[in-house]
N, C-alpha and C positions, 0 to 999 in steps of 0.2 A: 525786130531788133530791140525795140523798146521793152518788149516783154523779157528778153534775156537780160537786159540791163537791170530791170527791177528785181529779178531773181538773184542776180549777183549782189545787189545792194542788200537784199534781205539775208542772204547767206553771210555776207561780211558782217552785218549787224549782229547776227546770231553768234558768230565766232568772237566778236568783240565782247559781247555780254558774257559769253562763257569764259573768256579769259579773265574778265574782271571778277566774276564769281569765284573762279578757281584760285585766283590770287588772294582772296580774302580768307580762305580756309587756313587754319593754323594747328593741325593735329600735333605736330612736333613740339610746339610751344607748350601745349597743355601737359604733355608727358614730362617735359623739362620742369615746368612749374610744380607738378605733383612731386617730382623727385626732390625739388628744393624744399617743399613743405615738409616732407618726411625727414630730410636731413635737419631741418630747423627743430622739428619736434624731438628728435633724438638728442639734440643739443640742450633741450630744456629739461632733461632728466626724466622724461616720460618713457616708460618701457611699453612700446606698442605691441610687443610679442604677447604680453599678457592679455591684450584685448582681442586677439585673434581666437576664433572658435576652433576647437579641436575637431577631428573627424568624428562622425557619429559612431557610437559603439552600440553593441547589443545591450538591451535592458538587462538589469541584474535579476529580475524575476519575470515570469511569464504572465502578462496581464490577462491572458485568455485561459489560464489554467483553472480547473474546477476548484472551488473553495468550499470549505465546510465550516460553518459558523457555530456549530453545536459546541458546547463546552467539552473540553478534553476530559476523557475518563481514564483514570489510572488502570493499567492492565491488571486484571484479576489474577491472583496467583493460581497456578494450575494445581488443582486438588487431585492427588492420586487416589484412585479408587481403592477402598479398603478391600483386601482379599476376602472372599466369602467362601464358605464351604460349598462343595458341589451338592446337587440334590442327592437325597438318600438313595443308595442302590438297592435297598431292601423293600420287599413287598410282604405284607402280612399274609401268612398262609393259614394259620389256625393254632388251636390249643388241644392238648391231649391230657386228660386227668386220669391217672391210674394209681390206685393204692394210696390216695390222699396226696399224691405228688402231681403237680401240673407242669407240663412242658409246653413252651411256646415255639412255634416254627415260623421262620421267614424264608423267603426265596431271594437269592442273589443270582440274577441271571437264570440259569437252568438248574442251579444247585439248591437243594433243600437243607436248611441249617437249623438245628435246635439251639436256642439261645437261653442264657441265664444272666442275671444281673452281675456286673463286674467282668464279664467275658469280653475279650478283644477279638474283633473281626477285621483284620487288615488295619486300615487307618481309623477304624471306629471302635468305640467302647460302648457296651450296653450299660447304661446307668441304672435304669429302673423299668420294671415291667408292671403295668397296672391293668385294670379291667378295660380302660378306655384308650390307653396309648403306651408306646414304648419310647423311652428317652435314650438318645444316643449322643455321644460326644465325638466330634470330628477332631482327632488328636493333633494334627499339625497346627490348627488354629485355635484349639480348645473352644470350639463353638458347639453349643448344644442344639440338637435338632430333635424333632418329635415326629413319630410315625403314628398317625391316628388309626385305631383299630375299627372304627365304625364304617 
C-alpha cells in the first residue's frame, strides 16, 4: 500500500509541475505584441512594404551560356564573282598552205571549221592568227582568250 501511495504522490507532483509550466507559456501574447509593433511602425511613417523582398525571378541573362571574348569583326561584304568566259570550245587541227594562201583549221566538237581573222563563230570572234597562237574574243563578256598552237 505504501508503494501505491508513493506512485500517486509522484504522479500528482508531475501533474502539478506540468500545470505550472503550461501556465507560463504565452504564445498568444507574442502575436499580439508583434501586431502592436507593426501598427506602431506604420504610425511612424515608415513603409514596411518597401522592405519586403519580392519573389525570386529568372535571371535576365544565362550565366551558363557560352561566351566569346574575341573582338567583334564586322561582316565582310559578299563579293559577287565576276562572270568569266567558258573554256574555249575549239581545238587546233592544223594549217594548209596552197598557192601562197594559208588556211587554219580548228575543231568544235566533231565539226572541222576553217577560220580567218575577223570571223564570228557563235559567241566567239577570231581576232588574230599567228604562228604560235590564235586569239579569240568571247563576245558576251568581251573577254580575250588564246588558243596555243604548240
